[in-house]
C-alpha positions in Angstrom: 126.0 84.7 -4.4 123.9 86.4 -1.8 124.1 86.0 2.0 121.0 86.4 4.1 121.6 87.8 7.6 119.3 87.0 10.5 117.9 90.0 12.2 119.6 90.9 15.6 117.4 90.2 18.6 118.4 91.8 21.9 118.5 89.5 24.9 119.3 86.3 22.9 122.2 84.1 24.0 125.6 85.5 23.1 124.3 89.0 22.9 126.7 91.9 23.2 125.9 94.4 25.9 125.8 98.0 25.0 126.8 101.1 27.0 123.4 101.5 28.6 123.5 98.0 30.0 126.9 98.6 31.7 125.7 101.8 33.3 122.7 100.1 34.7 125.0 97.4 36.2 127.2 100.0 37.8 124.2 101.8 39.2 122.9 98.7 40.9 126.4 98.1 42.3 126.6 101.6 43.7 123.2 101.3 45.2 124.2 98.1 47.0 127.4 99.8 48.3 125.4 102.7 49.5 123.0 100.4 51.3 126.0 98.7 53.0 127.5 102.0 54.2 124.2 103.2 55.5 123.7 99.9 57.3 127.2 100.0 58.8 126.8 103.5 60.1 123.4 102.6 61.5 124.8 99.7 63.3 127.6 101.8 64.8 125.1 104.5 65.9 122.9 101.8 67.4 125.8 100.3 69.3 126.9 103.6 70.6 123.3 104.3 71.8 123.1 100.9 73.5 126.5 101.5 75.1 125.3 104.8 76.5 122.3 103.1 77.9 124.3 100.2 79.4 127.1 102.5 80.5 124.9 104.8 82.6 123.3 102.6 85.2 121.1 103.8 88.0 124.2 103.7 90.3 125.3 107.1 88.9 122.9 108.5 91.5 125.0 107.1 94.3 126.5 109.9 96.5 130.1 110.6 95.6 133.0 109.7 97.9 131.8 106.3 99.1 134.5 103.6 99.2 134.2 100.9 96.6 136.3 97.8 96.1 136.8 96.8 92.5 138.4 93.5 91.3 139.7 93.8 87.8 140.1 90.4 86.2 143.3 89.5 84.3 142.8 90.0 80.5 139.5 91.9 80.9 138.8 94.2 77.9 138.5 97.9 78.5 134.8 97.8 77.6 134.1 95.3 80.3 136.1 97.3 82.9 134.2 100.4 81.9 130.8 98.7 82.5 132.1 97.4 85.8 133.2 100.8 87.0 129.9 102.4 85.9 127.7 99.8 87.5 129.6 100.4 90.8 129.1 104.1 90.5 132.9 104.8 90.3 132.4 106.6 87.0 129.2 108.1 85.7 129.4 106.6 82.2 131.0 103.5 80.8 131.2 105.3 77.4 133.2 108.2 78.9 135.7 105.9 80.6 136.0 103.8 77.4 136.6 107.0 75.4 139.3 108.1 78.0 141.0 104.7 77.5 141.0 105.0 73.7 142.2 108.6 73.8 145.1 107.6 76.0 145.7 104.4 74.0 145.9 102.6 77.3 143.7 99.5 76.7 146.8 97.2 77.0 148.1 99.0 80.1 145.2 98.5 82.5 146.4 96.2 85.3 144.4 93.5 86.9 144.0 93.4 90.7 142.0 94.7 93.6 141.5 98.5 93.8 140.1 100.6 96.6 138.3 103.4 94.7 135.3 105.6 95.5 132.1 106.7 93.8 131.9 109.8 91.6 135.5 109.7 90.3 136.5 111.2 86.9 137.4 108.7 84.1 140.9 110.2 83.9 141.5 109.8 87.6 140.4 106.1 87.5 142.4 105.5 84.4 145.6 106.8 86.0 145.1 104.4 89.0 144.4 101.4 86.8 147.5 102.1 84.7 149.7 102.4 87.9 148.3 99.2 89.2 146.8 98.1 92.5 148.5 99.0 95.8 150.5 96.1 97.2 149.5 94.6 100.6 151.8 95.8 103.3 152.4 95.1 107.0 154.3 96.9 109.8 157.0 95.8 112.1 158.2 97.7 115.2 161.7 97.3 116.7 162.1 99.1 120.0 165.1 101.0 121.3 167.6 99.5 123.7 167.7 96.0 122.1 170.9 94.2 121.3 171.4 93.0 117.7 170.3 89.5 118.6 167.2 90.7 120.3 166.4 92.9 117.3 166.6 89.9 115.0 164.5 87.8 117.3 161.8 90.5 117.3 161.9 90.7 113.5 161.6 86.9 113.3 158.5 86.9 115.6 156.8 89.6 113.5 157.7 88.3 110.0 158.4 84.6 110.5 161.7 85.0 108.7 164.1 82.6 110.4 166.7 84.2 112.7 169.5 82.4 110.8 168.3 83.9 107.5 168.4 87.4 109.0 171.8 86.9 110.5 173.2 85.4 107.3 172.5 88.5 105.2 174.3 90.7 107.7 177.4 88.6 107.4 177.5 87.4 103.8 178.1 90.8 102.3 174.5 91.3 101.1 174.3 94.4 103.2 176.9 97.1 103.8 177.0 100.1 106.1 179.2 103.2 106.0 179.1 103.1 109.8 180.9 99.8 110.1 184.5 100.2 111.2 185.5 97.2 109.1 184.0 94.1 107.4 181.7 92.3 109.9 183.1 89.0 111.2 180.4 88.4 113.8 176.8 89.5 114.4 178.1 91.6 117.3 179.8 93.9 114.8 176.4 95.1 113.7 175.5 96.1 117.2 173.8 99.5 117.3 173.8 100.0 113.5 170.2 99.1 112.8 167.8 101.9 113.6 164.9 101.0 115.9 161.6 102.3 114.5 158.2 101.2 113.0 158.6 100.2 109.4 156.1 99.3 106.6 157.0 96.6 104.1 155.2 94.8 101.3 154.1 91.3 102.3 156.8 89.7 100.1 159.7 91.7 101.6 162.6 89.4 102.6 165.5 89.6 105.1 167.7 91.7 102.9 165.1 94.3 102.2 164.1 94.6 105.8 167.6 94.9 107.3 168.8 97.1 104.4 166.1 99.6 105.2 167.0 99.6 108.9 170.7 100.1 108.1 170.0 102.9 105.6 167.8 104.6 108.1 170.5 104.5 110.8 173.0 106.0 108.3 170.5 108.8 107.6 169.9 109.5 111.3 173.7 109.5 112.1 174.4 111.6 109.0 171.9 114.3 110.1 173.8 115.0 113.3 176.8 117.3 113.8 179.6 115.3 115.4 182.3 118.0 115.3 182.2 118.3 119.1 183.8 114.8 119.3 187.0 116.0 117.7 188.2 117.6 121.0 188.0 114.2 122.6 189.7 112.5 119.6 186.6 110.4 119.0 184.8 109.4 115.8 181.0 109.3 115.0 181.2 105.6 115.6 182.4 106.3 119.1 179.5 108.7 119.3 177.1 105.8 118.6 178.8 103.7 121.3 178.2 106.6 123.8 174.7 106.9 122.6 174.0 103.3 123.3 175.3 103.7 126.9 173.0 106.7 127.3 170.1 104.7 125.8 170.5 101.9 128.3 170.8 104.2 131.3 168.3 107.0 130.7 164.6 106.8 131.0 163.8 110.4 130.4 165.0 112.5 127.4 165.9 115.5 129.7 168.4 113.3 131.5 170.3 112.2 128.4 172.5 115.3 127.8 173.6 115.2 131.5 174.4 111.5 131.4 176.4 112.2 128.3 178.3 114.9 130.3 179.2 112.3 133.0 180.6 110.0 130.3 182.7 112.7 128.6 184.0 114.0 132.0 185.2 110.6 132.9 186.8 109.9 129.5 188.6 113.2 129.8 190.4 112.1 133.0 190.8 108.4 132.0 188.4 107.4 134.7 186.6 104.0 134.2 183.0 104.7 133.1 181.5 102.1 135.5 178.2 101.9 133.7 176.0 99.0 134.9 174.4 98.5 131.5 177.8 97.3 130.1 177.9 94.5 132.7 174.2 93.6 131.9 175.2 93.4 128.3 178.0 90.9 129.1 175.6 88.8 131.2 172.9 88.9 128.6 170.3 90.0 131.1 170.0 91.7 134.5 170.0 89.0 137.3 166.8 88.8 139.3 168.7 90.0 142.4 170.5 92.8 140.6 174.3 93.0 139.9 176.6 91.5 142.4 180.2 92.5 143.2 181.2 89.3 141.4 179.3 90.4 138.3 181.1 93.7 138.3 184.5 91.9 138.0 183.6 89.9 134.9 186.6 89.9 132.5 185.3 91.4 129.3 186.2 94.3 127.1 182.6 95.4 127.5 182.8 95.6 131.3 183.4 99.3 132.0 184.1 98.3 135.7 187.4 96.6 134.7 188.5 98.5 131.5 189.0 102.2 130.9 187.4 103.8 127.9 184.5 102.8 125.7 183.3 99.3 124.9 184.5 98.0 121.5 181.0 98.3 120.0 177.6 99.9 120.9 175.6 97.8 123.3 172.1 98.4 121.9 170.0 100.1 119.3 169.5 103.8 119.9 167.0 106.5 119.4 167.7 110.0 117.9 167.5 111.7 121.4 170.5 109.5 122.6 172.5 110.3 119.4 171.8 114.0 119.9 172.9 113.8 123.5 176.1 112.0 122.6 176.9 114.6 120.0 176.0 117.6 122.1 176.3 116.9 125.9 175.5 119.4 128.6 178.4 121.1 130.3 178.8 120.0 133.9 181.2 118.9 136.5 179.3 115.7 137.3 181.2 112.4 137.5 178.5 110.3 139.1 174.8 109.5 138.6 172.2 107.1 139.6 168.5 106.6 138.9 165.9 106.7 141.6 162.9 104.4 141.9 161.0 106.5 139.4 163.8 106.2 136.8 164.9 109.9 137.2 168.6 110.4 137.0 170.3 112.1 140.0 173.8 113.6 139.6 176.8 114.2 141.8 180.2 115.8 141.4 182.1 113.9 144.1 182.1 110.4 145.4 180.9 111.7 148.8 177.9 113.3 147.2 177.3 110.1 145.3 177.2 108.2 148.5 174.7 110.6 149.9 172.5 110.1 146.8 172.7 106.4 147.3 171.6 106.8 150.9 168.7 109.1 149.9 167.4 107.3 146.8 168.4 103.7 147.1 
């Protein structure tokens, strides 16, 4: 029996592909891949070229050092921020800034907000600022010397709109402590003289605790910077020194008078003589009467009235400046027991009561 085979015809259905066909297929596939790679690299090159063109606007010719306000939107990508900076002339090239961001891996650390920059900055300098974040809005308050604690809080209330009760509460509820306090404060008066009067800068959202804590810390620093060893011979403490400084503060107008007024206070304390300082009576009254102090005023029964008690008042009577603290810690040496201030506010001194009467006759 014989079998007749049909001749093989390449390309017919069901054909078997030989080695040459497979190689041709791989060649085509490789060519396609090559075209894709070339196209991809071409697109990247074109994108970089376009970015360079966009990233270097005409604003690069702006003179350096001019102030520029930049508002960075929340969630803005680094590329958008780069173009924004370049268009404003802050950086010369958006591409360079974008590259600085990539090199620092800082794209997710750029903070939104308003920035005060200037033209002609380097990408690294701008990047450091944007990472740190925008400066917070601040304001200043000024508390002058010679105010009582109540007057200080009233002044702060007017300047910040923080209610007086909120300010006083944080001084009494344990939120704020001071190493200068003789004991836990029971009344607002216990804080007398322990907040340093000065000009302070705070962020707009600062509250009562932050403001008063700053004033308390500053007072601790000022007192701590002064040598109080001279008080030991009088058996007095630095807190007593603050009390004396407050008396000086309320009586002296000129800094050169403060050490001599301090000497009068120490000379009287040394001989158990009443201090008889008018400012202590004014403190008790709350204000100086329009017609001045009367004999009746001088007899008011109060531990603060140095016309009826011997020694120092129980607390300071006002906030004090550094010059008064220094005078209290280092008084001049003198034999003076009396002083008064003339119509120009200058202190005049006397050793005896007779000399004091002569000063009154001459100056008052």
